[in-house]
N, CA, C and O of each residue as an XYZ file, in Angstrom:
884
protein
N      -2.496     -3.528     -4.102
C      -2.810     -2.899     -2.822
C      -2.189     -1.494     -2.759
O      -0.979     -1.333     -2.922
N      -3.019     -0.500     -2.525
C      -2.542      0.875     -2.413
C      -1.919      1.096     -1.032
O      -2.509      0.766     -0.003
N      -0.731      1.653     -1.041
C      -0.007      1.871      0.212
C      -0.218      3.273      0.778
O      -0.247      3.458      1.995
N      -0.367      4.266     -0.112
C      -0.480      5.645      0.333
C      -1.349      6.429     -0.634
O      -1.551      6.024     -1.778
N      -1.865      7.565     -0.155
C      -2.582      8.504     -1.000
C      -1.862      9.847     -0.905
O      -1.686     10.392      0.185
N      -1.451     10.373     -2.053
C      -0.711     11.639     -2.097
C      -1.532     12.651     -2.888
O      -1.887     12.421     -4.044
N      -1.819     13.760     -2.247
C      -2.586     14.843     -2.850
C      -1.620     15.837     -3.478
O      -0.647     16.249     -2.847
N      -1.890     16.221     -4.722
C      -0.993     17.107     -5.470
C      -1.694     18.422     -5.775
O      -2.773     18.437     -6.367
N      -1.076     19.524     -5.369
C      -1.607     20.847     -5.687
C      -0.502     21.668     -6.331
O       0.445     22.084     -5.664
N      -0.628     21.897     -7.621
C       0.352     22.693     -8.342
C      -0.206     24.059     -8.681
O      -1.415     24.284     -8.621
N       0.690     24.971     -9.041
C       0.241     26.294     -9.442
C       1.384     27.278     -9.491
O       2.496     26.984     -9.051
N       1.104     28.439    -10.027
C       2.118     29.487    -10.047
C       2.376     30.012     -8.643
O       3.505     30.366     -8.304
N       1.315     30.063     -7.817
C       1.426     30.576     -6.447
C       2.122     31.941     -6.437
O       3.109     32.161     -5.735
N       1.567     32.840     -7.243
C       2.206     34.149     -7.446
C       1.248     35.294     -7.119
O       0.860     36.043     -8.016
N       0.854     35.443     -5.828
C       1.282     34.647     -4.674
C       0.255     33.565     -4.319
O      -0.836     33.507     -4.887
N       0.636     32.713     -3.363
C      -0.314     31.786     -2.770
C      -1.365     32.611     -2.028
O      -1.040     33.622     -1.407
N      -2.626     32.177     -2.093
C      -3.692     32.936     -1.436
C      -4.653     31.983     -0.721
O      -4.450     30.768     -0.721
N      -5.699     32.544     -0.115
C      -6.612     31.739      0.700
C      -7.443     30.774     -0.140
O      -7.957     29.788      0.387
N      -7.581     31.039     -1.430
C      -8.239     30.067     -2.291
C      -7.448     28.774     -2.382
O      -8.022     27.685     -2.372
N      -6.118     28.898     -2.473
C      -5.259     27.707     -2.513
C      -5.369     26.906     -1.217
O      -5.528     25.686     -1.246
N      -5.283     27.592     -0.092
C      -5.352     26.873      1.189
C      -6.735     26.277      1.404
O      -6.859     25.213      2.011
N      -7.786     26.950      0.912
C      -9.142     26.417      1.066
C      -9.315     25.131      0.259
O      -9.914     24.170      0.742
N      -8.794     25.112     -0.965
C      -8.872     23.898     -1.790
C      -8.132     22.748     -1.109
O      -8.645     21.633     -1.020
N      -6.929     23.033     -0.635
C      -6.140     21.992      0.026
C      -6.842     21.491      1.284
O      -6.878     20.288      1.541
N      -7.396     22.410      2.065
C      -8.074     22.021      3.310
C      -9.306     21.169      3.011
O      -9.572     20.180      3.695
N     -10.050     21.566      1.984
C     -11.259     20.831      1.614
C     -10.923     19.387      1.243
O     -11.548     18.450      1.741
N      -9.941     19.216      0.374
C      -9.631     17.868     -0.098
C      -8.856     17.052      0.932
O      -8.935     15.823      0.933
N      -8.120     17.709      1.795
C      -7.492     16.964      2.892
C      -8.561     16.401      3.829
O      -8.442     15.272      4.306
N      -9.604     17.189      4.090
C     -10.698     16.714      4.937
C     -11.509     15.625      4.244
O     -12.007     14.706      4.894
N     -11.638     15.730      2.926
C     -12.437     14.763      2.168
C     -11.721     13.431      1.984
O     -12.332     12.367      2.087
N     -10.407     13.500      1.707
C      -9.661     12.301      1.308
C      -8.725     11.756      2.378
O      -8.292     10.607      2.293
N      -8.408     12.563      3.380
C      -7.465     12.144      4.430
C      -6.181     11.552      3.833
O      -5.825     10.411      4.126
N      -5.498     12.326      3.005
C      -4.290     11.795      2.344
C      -3.147     11.587      3.335
O      -3.147     12.135      4.438
N      -2.183     10.786      2.913
C      -0.980     10.572      3.720
C       0.016     11.710      3.527
O       0.918     11.894      4.345
N      -0.146     12.474      2.449
C       0.794     13.562      2.154
C       0.119     14.578      1.239
O      -0.644     14.214      0.344
N       0.407     15.846      1.475
C       0.037     16.904      0.551
C       1.315     17.416     -0.077
O       2.231     17.853      0.619
N       1.370     17.361     -1.397
C       2.569     17.809     -2.100
C       2.230     19.056     -2.923
O       1.383     19.017     -3.815
N       2.909     20.161     -2.603
C       2.725     21.427     -3.297
C       3.793     21.562     -4.369
O       4.975     21.343     -4.105
N       3.379     21.924     -5.582
C       4.308     21.940     -6.710
C       4.273     23.320     -7.379
O       3.458     23.550     -8.272
N       5.146     24.233     -6.956
C       5.196     25.540     -7.608
C       5.716     25.422     -9.027
O       6.647     24.664     -9.300
N       5.106     26.180     -9.929
C       5.471     26.115    -11.343
C       6.818     26.762    -11.591
O       7.215     27.706    -10.907
N       7.513     26.230    -12.589
C       8.752     26.839    -13.040
C       8.440     27.816    -14.163
O       8.362     29.025    -13.943
N       8.262     27.286    -15.364
C       7.859     28.084    -16.524
C       6.631     27.428    -17.147
O       6.746     26.755    -18.171
N       5.451     27.617    -16.540
C       4.249     26.994    -17.105
C       3.992     27.498    -18.511
O       4.028     28.702    -18.761
N       3.733     26.584    -19.422
C       3.645     26.968    -20.828
C       2.485     27.912    -21.108
O       2.535     28.678    -22.070
N       1.409     27.870    -20.259
C       0.275     28.763    -20.477
C       0.404     30.078    -19.714
O      -0.397     30.992    -19.911
N       1.409     30.179    -18.842
C       1.647     31.415    -18.089
C       3.143     31.704    -18.138
O       3.846     31.489    -17.151
N       3.632     32.183    -19.260
C       5.083     32.309    -19.438
C       5.748     33.415    -18.630
O       6.966     33.397    -18.452
N       4.974     34.374    -18.141
C       5.586     35.523    -17.475
C       5.207     35.576    -16.003
O       4.311     36.326    -15.617
N       5.883     34.785    -15.182
C       5.650     34.832    -13.747
C       6.266     36.098    -13.166
O       7.362     36.500    -13.557
N       5.562     36.717    -12.236
C       5.991     38.001    -11.677
C       7.140     37.846    -10.697
O       8.011     38.713    -10.628
N       7.159     36.766     -9.944
C       8.012     36.662     -8.772
C       8.980     35.489     -8.867
O       8.589     34.412     -9.316
N      10.234     35.669     -8.455
C      11.193     34.557     -8.458
C      10.688     33.371     -7.633
O       9.930     33.533     -6.676
N      11.123     32.198     -8.026
C      10.677     30.980     -7.352
C      11.018     30.984     -5.872
O      10.252     30.457     -5.065
N      12.146     31.566     -5.499
C      12.545     31.569     -4.089
C      11.494     32.256     -3.215
O      11.202     31.787     -2.115
N      10.927     33.362     -3.697
C       9.878     34.054     -2.948
C       8.585     33.241     -2.935
O       7.925     33.137     -1.901
N       8.230     32.672     -4.067
C       6.977     31.906     -4.136
C       7.031     30.682     -3.227
O       6.034     30.328     -2.597
N       8.184     30.041     -3.160
C       8.347     28.880     -2.284
C       8.310     29.308     -0.825
O       7.693     28.636      0.001
N       8.960     30.413     -0.501
C       8.951     30.915      0.879
C       7.517     31.224      1.323
O       7.137     30.909      2.451
N       6.723     31.838      0.442
C       5.340     32.154      0.792
C       4.501     30.893      0.938
O       3.621     30.828      1.797
N       4.765     29.893      0.107
C       4.059     28.621      0.242
C       4.294     28.000      1.614
O       3.359     27.531      2.263
N       5.531     28.002      2.042
C       5.858     27.407      3.335
C       5.182     28.154      4.477
O       4.779     27.546      5.468
N       5.060     29.458      4.340
C       4.372     30.242      5.368
C       2.873     29.947      5.367
O       2.265     29.793      6.427
N       2.282     29.869      4.181
C       0.842     29.651      4.081
C       0.427     28.279      4.598
O      -0.671     28.118      5.130
N       1.301     27.295      4.444
C       0.961     25.923      4.811
C       1.732     25.440      6.037
O       1.873     24.236      6.252
N       2.228     26.374      6.833
C       2.944     25.991      8.054
C       1.987     25.251      9.004
O       0.803     25.577      9.083
N       2.515     24.266      9.712
C       1.718     23.491     10.679
C       0.479     22.879     10.034
O      -0.602     22.894     10.623
N       0.632     22.347      8.838
C      -0.497     21.745      8.140
C      -0.922     20.461      8.832
O      -0.149     19.864      9.580
N      -2.155     20.041      8.580
C      -2.726     18.911      9.317
C      -2.215     17.555      8.850
O      -2.346     16.566      9.570
N      -1.631     17.495      7.645
C      -1.055     16.246      7.147
C       0.388     16.526      6.731
O       0.738     17.683      6.496
N       1.231     15.502      6.633
C       2.608     15.711      6.177
C       2.641     16.449      4.846
O       1.879     16.137      3.930
N       3.521     17.418      4.753
C       3.548     18.307      3.596
C       4.935     18.356      2.979
O       5.945     18.376      3.683
N       4.967     18.374      1.642
C       6.211     18.486      0.889
C       6.052     19.602     -0.128
O       5.063     19.638     -0.860
N       7.021     20.518     -0.182
C       7.079     21.495     -1.271
C       8.054     20.934     -2.301
O       9.260     20.870     -2.062
N       7.521     20.534     -3.434
C       8.273     19.846     -4.484
C       8.697     20.868     -5.530
O       7.849     21.465     -6.193
N      10.000     21.074     -5.681
C      10.497     22.114     -6.595
C      10.941     21.571     -7.950
O      11.730     22.213     -8.643
N      10.449     20.406     -8.331
C      10.922     19.792     -9.581
C      10.625     20.653    -10.800
O      11.438     20.700    -11.723
N       9.475     21.340    -10.829
C       9.168     22.170    -11.991
C      10.031     23.431    -12.017
O      10.387     23.925    -13.087
N      10.358     23.938    -10.852
C      11.253     25.091    -10.761
C      12.634     24.720    -11.283
O      13.282     25.508    -11.973
N      13.077     23.510    -10.944
C      14.413     23.066    -11.342
C      14.479     22.630    -12.795
O      15.563     22.584    -13.377
N      13.343     22.311    -13.385
C      13.310     21.793    -14.749
C      13.564     22.912    -15.753
O      13.001     23.999    -15.627
N      14.386     22.656    -16.724
C      14.642     23.644    -17.770
C      13.507     23.640    -18.781
O      12.927     22.597    -19.081
N      13.203     24.813    -19.294
C      12.163     24.915    -20.300
C      10.776     24.931    -19.695
O      10.611     25.036    -18.479
N       9.774     24.825    -20.568
C       8.379     24.897    -20.144
C       8.003     23.690    -19.288
O       8.535     22.593    -19.462
N       7.073     23.918    -18.357
C       6.601     22.851    -17.471
C       5.261     22.318    -17.980
O       4.357     23.081    -18.322
N       5.159     21.003    -18.021
C       3.915     20.353    -18.418
C       3.499     19.370    -17.338
O       4.329     18.642    -16.794
N       2.204     19.356    -17.031
C       1.706     18.498    -15.962
C       2.017     17.037    -16.214
O       2.323     16.299    -15.277
N       1.944     16.602    -17.473
C       2.177     15.197    -17.771
C       3.600     14.787    -17.410
O       3.817     13.665    -16.954
N       4.574     15.678    -17.607
C       5.961     15.366    -17.249
C       6.118     15.272    -15.735
O       6.828     14.405    -15.225
N       5.446     16.176    -15.025
C       5.522     16.158    -13.569
C       4.903     14.885    -13.009
O       5.463     14.270    -12.101
N       3.758     14.488    -13.538
C       3.115     13.267    -13.065
C       3.942     12.032    -13.391
O       3.998     11.100    -12.590
N       4.580     12.012    -14.545
C       5.466     10.881    -14.868
C       6.601     10.787    -13.846
O       6.930      9.703    -13.364
N       7.190     11.933    -13.526
C       8.297     11.946    -12.567
C       7.826     11.489    -11.191
O       8.531     10.745    -10.508
N       6.644     11.927    -10.784
C       6.109     11.530     -9.477
C       5.782     10.044     -9.457
O       6.042      9.364     -8.465
N       5.221      9.543    -10.534
C       4.902      8.110    -10.580
C       6.173      7.285    -10.514
O       6.207      6.249     -9.850
N       7.231      7.741    -11.205
C       8.512      7.038    -11.154
C       9.087      7.077     -9.737
O       9.636      6.087     -9.254
N       8.954      8.221     -9.082
C       9.491      8.379     -7.720
C       8.709      7.577     -6.694
O       9.299      6.919     -5.836
N       7.390      7.626     -6.776
C       6.553      7.076     -5.710
C       6.078      5.651     -5.976
O       5.658      4.960     -5.047
N       6.137      5.200     -7.232
C       5.758      3.826     -7.531
C       4.286      3.672     -7.886
O       3.524      4.639     -7.896
N       3.910      2.449     -8.173
C       2.563      2.142     -8.658
C       1.564      1.877     -7.544
O       0.366      1.772     -7.808
N       2.024      1.767     -6.314
C       1.110      1.466     -5.213
C       0.686      2.712     -4.442
O       0.282      2.635     -3.282
N       0.784      3.837     -5.095
C       0.383      5.102     -4.493
C      -0.757      5.694     -5.312
O      -0.689      5.754     -6.540
N      -1.798      6.127     -4.622
C      -2.885      6.849     -5.278
C      -2.474      8.309     -5.389
O      -2.353      9.006     -4.382
N      -2.260      8.767     -6.613
C      -1.942     10.170     -6.854
C      -3.236     10.899     -7.195
O      -3.977     10.483     -8.086
N      -3.499     11.987     -6.480
C      -4.719     12.756     -6.708
C      -4.325     14.197     -7.015
O      -3.868     14.926     -6.135
N      -4.505     14.597     -8.267
C      -4.140     15.941     -8.700
C      -5.339     16.874     -8.586
O      -6.424     16.570     -9.081
N      -5.132     18.007     -7.931
C      -6.186     18.997     -7.760
C      -6.038     20.091     -8.809
O      -4.944     20.614     -9.020
N      -7.142     20.434     -9.467
C      -7.139     21.547    -10.406
C      -8.388     22.382    -10.168
O      -9.353     21.908     -9.569
N      -8.370     23.622    -10.635
C      -9.526     24.487    -10.515
C     -10.425     24.371    -11.730
O     -10.030     23.821    -12.758
N     -11.639     24.892    -11.607
C     -12.593     24.827    -12.709
C     -12.073     25.551    -13.946
O     -12.385     25.161    -15.071
N     -11.284     26.601    -13.746
C     -10.713     27.309    -14.894
C      -9.773     26.398    -15.673
O      -9.732     26.443    -16.902
N      -9.019     25.569    -14.951
C      -8.121     24.634    -15.625
C      -8.890     23.513    -16.319
O      -8.476     23.028    -17.372
N     -10.013     23.104    -15.723
C     -10.840     22.083    -16.362
C     -11.324     22.563    -17.723
O     -11.362     21.792    -18.682
N     -11.694     23.837    -17.804
C     -12.187     24.380    -19.072
C     -11.108     24.357    -20.161
O     -11.423     24.325    -21.351
N      -9.846     24.372    -19.751
C      -8.744     24.385    -20.729
C      -8.018     23.045    -20.825
O      -7.027     22.929    -21.545
N      -8.499     22.042    -20.108
C      -7.740     20.794    -19.993
C      -7.482     20.144    -21.351
O      -6.455     19.490    -21.533
N      -8.389     20.312    -22.297
C      -8.214     19.695    -23.620
C      -7.051     20.311    -24.392
O      -6.629     19.760    -25.408
N      -6.521     21.454    -23.922
C      -5.374     22.086    -24.588
C      -4.046     21.672    -23.966
O      -2.988     22.026    -24.486
N      -4.082     20.928    -22.858
C      -2.845     20.520    -22.187
C      -2.133     19.456    -23.011
O      -2.765     18.667    -23.714
N      -0.819     19.448    -22.911
C      -0.032     18.437    -23.635
C      -0.404     17.034    -23.159
O      -0.433     16.761    -21.959
N      -0.685     16.160    -24.101
C      -0.988     14.749    -23.814
C      -2.002     14.610    -22.684
O      -1.813     13.813    -21.764
N      -3.078     15.389    -22.759
C      -4.012     15.425    -21.632
C      -4.645     14.067    -21.342
O      -4.973     13.780    -20.191
N      -4.820     13.242    -22.342
C      -5.417     11.926    -22.090
C      -4.507     11.050    -21.218
O      -4.987     10.192    -20.478
N      -3.207     11.272    -21.312
C      -2.271     10.481    -20.504
C      -2.339     10.839    -19.025
O      -1.900     10.060    -18.178
N      -2.880     11.998    -18.711
C      -2.997     12.380    -17.297
C      -3.794     11.346    -16.522
O      -3.482     11.052    -15.368
N      -4.829     10.790    -17.155
C      -5.686      9.809    -16.490
C      -4.978      8.469    -16.276
O      -5.434      7.642    -15.487
N      -3.859      8.258    -16.984
C      -3.090      7.029    -16.798
C      -2.017      7.194    -15.731
O      -1.268      6.261    -15.436
N      -1.951      8.390    -15.156
C      -0.917      8.685    -14.162
C      -1.489      9.109    -12.816
O      -0.840      8.923    -11.787
N      -2.690      9.674    -12.806
C      -3.245     10.196    -11.553
C      -4.757     10.235    -11.624
O      -5.345     10.147    -12.702
N      -5.381     10.367    -10.467
C      -6.786     10.736    -10.365
C      -6.850     12.262    -10.421
O      -5.898     12.931    -10.018
N      -7.940     12.813    -10.907
C      -8.047     14.262    -11.054
C      -9.297     14.766    -10.342
O     -10.406     14.304    -10.608
N      -9.103     15.716     -9.439
C     -10.208     16.351     -8.732
C     -10.294     17.816     -9.131
O      -9.276     18.484     -9.311
N     -11.508     18.302     -9.266
C     -11.736     19.679     -9.697
C     -12.457     20.444     -8.595
O     -13.414     19.945     -8.004
N     -11.988     21.665     -8.321
C     -12.639     22.548     -7.366
C     -13.371     23.648     -8.115
O     -12.821     24.250     -9.036
N     -14.601     23.907     -7.722
C     -15.384     24.969     -8.350
C     -14.671     26.306     -8.191
O     -13.921     26.523     -7.239
N     -14.925     27.194     -9.147
C     -14.353     28.535     -9.094
C     -15.365     29.517     -9.676
O     -15.941     29.248    -10.730
N     -15.593     30.650     -9.011
C     -16.572     31.604     -9.516
C     -16.294     31.998    -10.965
O     -15.154     32.272    -11.340
N     -17.355     32.021    -11.768
C     -17.213     32.434    -13.156
C     -16.950     31.298    -14.124
O     -16.869     31.524    -15.331
N     -16.814     30.072    -13.613
C     -16.533     28.925    -14.485
C     -17.582     27.843    -14.237
O     -17.559     27.162    -13.212
N     -18.480     27.699    -15.173
C     -19.589     26.758    -15.056
C     -19.068     25.331    -15.168
O     -18.294     25.008    -16.070
N     -19.501     24.482    -14.239
C     -19.053     23.092    -14.238
C     -20.052     22.155    -14.903
O     -19.836     20.944    -14.932
N     -21.138     22.695    -15.435
C     -22.075     21.868    -16.182
C     -21.376     21.322    -17.425
O     -20.599     22.028    -18.068
N     -21.653     20.081    -17.752
C     -20.950     19.429    -18.862
C     -21.148     20.147    -20.193
O     -20.308     20.041    -21.087
N     -22.253     20.877    -20.327
C     -22.506     21.581    -21.583
C     -21.549     22.753    -21.786
O     -21.427     23.270    -22.896
N     -20.871     23.172    -20.719
C     -19.929     24.285    -20.819
C     -18.477     23.824    -20.852
O     -17.565     24.651    -20.852
N     -18.259     22.524    -20.879
C     -16.916     21.955    -20.880
C     -16.697     21.235    -22.207
O     -17.635     20.678    -22.777
N     -15.476     21.245    -22.693
C     -15.165     20.559    -23.950
C     -15.715     19.132    -23.886
O     -15.535     18.437    -22.886
N     -16.380     18.702    -24.947
C     -17.119     17.437    -24.908
C     -16.233     16.241    -24.588
O     -16.673     15.332    -23.884
N     -15.005     16.211    -25.080
C     -14.123     15.074    -24.778
C     -13.768     15.032    -23.299
O     -13.716     13.960    -22.696
N     -13.526     16.198    -22.721
C     -13.218     16.265    -21.288
C     -14.443     15.870    -20.470
O     -14.341     15.094    -19.520
N     -15.597     16.408    -20.845
C     -16.834     16.093    -20.121
C     -17.112     14.590    -20.150
O     -17.522     14.017    -19.140
N     -16.894     13.959    -21.282
C     -17.127     12.517    -21.394
C     -16.186     11.735    -20.486
O     -16.599     10.785    -19.821
N     -14.922     12.138    -20.462
C     -13.954     11.443    -19.602
C     -14.337     11.575    -18.135
O     -14.289     10.599    -17.386
N     -14.717     12.778    -17.726
C     -15.061     12.987    -16.315
C     -16.341     12.245    -15.937
O     -16.472     11.765    -14.811
N     -17.273     12.151    -16.863
C     -18.517     11.439    -16.569
C     -18.259      9.954    -16.361
O     -18.748      9.367    -15.396
N     -17.501      9.349    -17.251
C     -17.312      7.904    -17.154
C     -16.321      7.493    -16.065
O     -16.292      6.332    -15.656
N     -15.504      8.451    -15.593
C     -14.516      8.152    -14.565
C     -14.940      8.633    -13.182
O     -14.186      8.473    -12.222
N     -16.109      9.210    -13.060
C     -16.576      9.785    -11.804
C     -16.520      8.753    -10.676
O     -16.944      7.609    -10.844
N     -15.986      9.177     -9.519
C     -15.756      8.227     -8.431
C     -16.084      8.853     -7.087
O     -16.294     10.061     -6.978
N     -16.125      8.015     -6.076
C     -16.329      8.474     -4.700
C     -14.975      8.797     -4.067
O     -13.941      8.354     -4.569
N     -14.966      9.558     -2.979
C     -13.702      9.836     -2.299
C     -12.934      8.578     -1.895
O     -11.711      8.529     -2.026
N     -13.639      7.570     -1.410
C     -12.948      6.342     -0.995
C     -12.310      5.635     -2.183
O     -11.238      5.046     -2.048
N     -12.955      5.686     -3.339
C     -12.372      5.080     -4.538
C     -11.125      5.835     -4.988
O     -10.156      5.220     -5.433
N     -11.143      7.160     -4.874
C      -9.981      7.965     -5.244
C      -8.757      7.565     -4.423
O      -7.643      7.501     -4.942
N      -8.977      7.299     -3.148
C      -7.859      6.984     -2.247
C      -7.371      5.553     -2.379
O      -6.278      5.226     -1.916
N      -8.163      4.701     -3.002
C      -7.797      3.285     -3.101
C      -7.473      2.851     -4.526
O      -7.312      1.662     -4.800
N      -7.378      3.825     -5.434
C      -7.087      3.549     -6.837
C      -5.927      4.428     -7.278
O      -5.957      5.629     -7.011
N      -4.912      3.894     -7.936
C      -3.725      4.691     -8.244
C      -3.958      5.824     -9.232
O      -3.323      6.873     -9.126
N      -4.852      5.632    -10.186
C      -5.054      6.639    -11.227
C      -6.359      6.357    -11.961
O      -6.976      5.309    -11.772
N      -6.776      7.314    -12.810
C      -7.859      7.061    -13.738
C      -9.242      7.503    -13.303
O     -10.194      7.341    -14.066
N      -9.392      8.059    -12.100
C     -10.704      8.453    -11.607
C     -10.811      9.974    -11.496
O      -9.805     10.684    -11.500
N     -12.055     10.463    -11.396
C     -12.277     11.904    -11.306
C     -13.308     12.220    -10.230
O     -14.087     11.369     -9.802
N     -13.277     13.484     -9.814
C     -14.236     13.963     -8.806
C     -14.360     15.473     -8.964
O     -13.357     16.160     -9.153
N     -15.576     15.991     -8.888
C     -15.792     17.432     -8.986
C     -16.445     17.929     -7.706
O     -17.524     17.471     -7.328
N     -15.780     18.871     -7.039
C     -16.312     19.486     -5.829
C     -17.042     20.760     -6.221
O     -16.414     21.782     -6.499
N     -18.358     20.699     -6.242
C     -19.151     21.830     -6.713
C     -19.480     22.816     -5.599
O     -19.954     23.920     -5.870
N     -19.237     22.435     -4.361
C     -19.621     23.286     -3.237
C     -18.442     24.064     -2.653
O     -18.471     24.469     -1.491
N     -17.414     24.268     -3.460
C     -16.248     25.025     -3.007
C     -15.910     26.052     -4.073
O     -15.541     25.702     -5.194
N     -16.037     27.318     -3.715
C     -15.733     28.384     -4.682
C     -15.420     29.670     -3.930
O     -16.301     30.275     -3.320
N     -14.156     30.083     -3.981
C     -13.753     31.316     -3.315
C     -13.431     32.380     -4.358
O     -12.669     32.116     -5.288
N     -13.999     33.584     -4.220
C     -13.769     34.659     -5.195
C     -12.433     35.351     -4.986
O     -12.382     36.534     -4.652
N     -11.360     34.612     -5.184
C     -10.022     35.178     -5.004
C      -9.114     34.588     -6.071
O      -9.267     33.429     -6.457
N      -8.174     35.387     -6.541
C      -7.194     34.916     -7.510
C      -5.891     35.647     -7.268
O      -5.869     36.706     -6.640
N      -4.804     35.079     -7.768
C      -3.502     35.725     -7.613
C      -3.474     37.077     -8.319
O      -2.821     38.014     -7.860
N      -4.194     37.172     -9.446
C      -4.237     38.448    -10.164
C      -4.883     39.530     -9.315
O      -4.387     40.655     -9.259
N      -5.988     39.200     -8.652
C      -6.655     40.172     -7.784
C      -5.736     40.592     -6.644
O      -5.680     41.769     -6.288
N      -5.022     39.636     -6.077
C      -4.108     39.944     -4.975
C      -2.991     40.860     -5.458
O      -2.671     41.844     -4.792
N      -2.398     40.553     -6.598
C      -1.324     41.403     -7.121
C      -1.819     42.821     -7.396
O      -1.133     43.795     -7.084
N      -3.011     42.933     -7.981
C      -3.549     44.253     -8.275
C      -3.809     45.053     -7.006
O      -3.583     46.262     -6.974
N      -4.285     44.376     -5.955
C      -4.517     45.065     -4.684
C      -3.201     45.525     -4.075
O      -3.137     46.590     -3.461
N      -2.152     44.728     -4.240
C      -0.838     45.112     -3.726
C      -0.305     46.324     -4.486
O       0.242     47.249     -3.886
N      -0.467     46.313     -5.801
C      -0.004     47.438     -6.619
C      -0.721     48.715     -6.200
O      -0.119     49.787     -6.138
N      -2.025     48.586     -5.912
C      -2.822     49.749     -5.507
C      -2.650     50.084     -4.029
O      -3.218     51.059     -3.537
N      -1.858     49.265     -3.319
C      -1.650     49.434     -1.879
C      -2.982     49.458     -1.144
O      -3.189     50.251     -0.225
N      -3.888     48.568     -1.571
C      -5.210     48.473     -0.959
C      -5.205     47.354      0.074
O      -5.716     46.263     -0.181
N      -4.635     47.624      1.225
C      -4.466     46.595      2.248
C      -5.801     46.020      2.702
O      -5.909     44.821      2.962
N      -6.816     46.872      2.797
C      -8.117     46.397      3.263
C      -8.689     45.339      2.329
O      -9.369     44.412      2.769
N      -8.410     45.485      1.041
C      -8.931     44.536      0.055
C      -8.275     43.163      0.175
O      -8.795     42.174     -0.342
N      -7.139     43.106      0.854
C      -6.401     41.852      0.977
C      -6.828     41.034      2.195
O      -6.434     39.875      2.328
N      -7.621     41.619      3.075
C      -8.061     40.893      4.260
C      -8.929     39.703      3.857
O      -9.904     39.861      3.121
N      -8.577     38.526      4.336
C      -9.298     37.314      3.988
C      -8.927     36.741      2.640
O      -9.420     35.677      2.264
N      -8.061     37.431      1.898
C      -7.639     36.958      0.590
C      -6.286     36.241      0.633
O      -6.018     35.334     -0.154
N      -5.452     36.671      1.566
C      -4.089     36.152      1.679
C      -3.833     35.773      3.138
O      -4.187     36.544      4.030
N      -3.234     34.622      3.410
C      -2.891     34.282      4.794
C      -2.022     35.379      5.400
O      -1.110     35.868      4.733
N      -2.277     35.777      6.642
C      -1.529     36.882      7.255
C      -0.008     36.758      7.151
O       0.644     37.756      6.844
N       0.594     35.580      7.391
C       2.063     35.504      7.258
C       2.543     35.789      5.831
O       3.633     36.324      5.632
N       1.719     35.427      4.841
C       2.081     35.701      3.455
C       1.986     37.190      3.163
O       2.844     37.748      2.480
N       0.953     37.829      3.675
C       0.819     39.272      3.488
C       1.993     40.007      4.129
O       2.526     40.952      3.548
N       2.394     39.580      5.315
C       3.564     40.186      5.966
C       4.803     40.028      5.093
O       5.594     40.959      4.942
N       4.959     38.842      4.524
C       6.125     38.578      3.666
C       6.100     39.487      2.440
O       7.123     40.063      2.070
N       4.935     39.614      1.812
C       4.803     40.467      0.634
C       5.200     41.898      0.959
O       5.914     42.544      0.192
N       4.735     42.382      2.093
C       5.023     43.762      2.484
C       6.490     43.953      2.870
O       7.102     44.967      2.534
N       7.036     42.984      3.567
C       8.437     43.088      3.989
C       9.387     43.069      2.798
O      10.435     43.714      2.823
N       9.020     42.334      1.764
C       9.903     42.209      0.593
C       9.457     43.092     -0.566
O      10.011     43.016     -1.663
N       8.463     43.922     -0.319
C       8.001     44.913     -1.316
C       7.646     44.246     -2.652
O       8.014     44.724     -3.725
N       6.921     43.130     -2.550
C       6.511     42.410     -3.753
C       5.243     43.010     -4.351
O       4.407     43.556     -3.631
N       5.109     42.909     -5.645
C       3.917     43.313     -6.387
C       3.566     44.793     -6.247
O       2.405     45.172     -6.401
N       4.532     45.602     -5.965
C       4.224     47.022     -5.764
C       4.387     47.839     -7.035
O       3.952     48.989     -7.098
N       4.996     47.265     -8.021
C       5.113     47.950     -9.305
C       4.757     46.977    -10.402
O       4.937     45.771    -10.236
N       4.263     47.463    -11.504
C       3.967     46.607    -12.642
C       5.247     46.317    -13.391
O       6.237     47.035    -13.254
N       5.223     45.262    -14.183
C       6.400     44.849    -14.942
C       6.123     44.905    -16.423
O       7.000     44.591    -17.228
């Protein structure tokens, strides 16, 4: 018997932007989870050079997700972990913490789906959580454009929202009707160029205020 459903959204959040909040809002409305857990990256092995200290990224996350519609936790385990961060280690830690009667639902973007076959022990991810994918401009979700092993896993594990919430792990779901043309790279570049107009609708207003107050992303590194 499943006791709870916990939605997991990880990322560099450098900075958090409206694409992140849109993905979270979409899946919160779809799955009605008992908790949304945000997991800022420490040293992600595929993105070794984060621009901003974790303290700033966490502060911006809290601003972007203030007064959220479901209980929210900012989980800093990857920030605290020494060395490179791997999703499989994070999911193992969460499963140990939360137990076997919790449906864990990990959210990833279409760009991550295209690279999922390169993740450490990627097959074990399905033994620890359900995986949902959000569409992203420029990344085709047709199975012919995805690594064949990943495409096969997603096809045979495809599930309904109700099944995701009532099953602890092993299922998949692809949201094809959600795609926002925004990325942290675009936001950082707009900040460097001091193009405030370009940031409208891209970053939650409290986050933009924070970026400006702390003079983040104004110079290249």
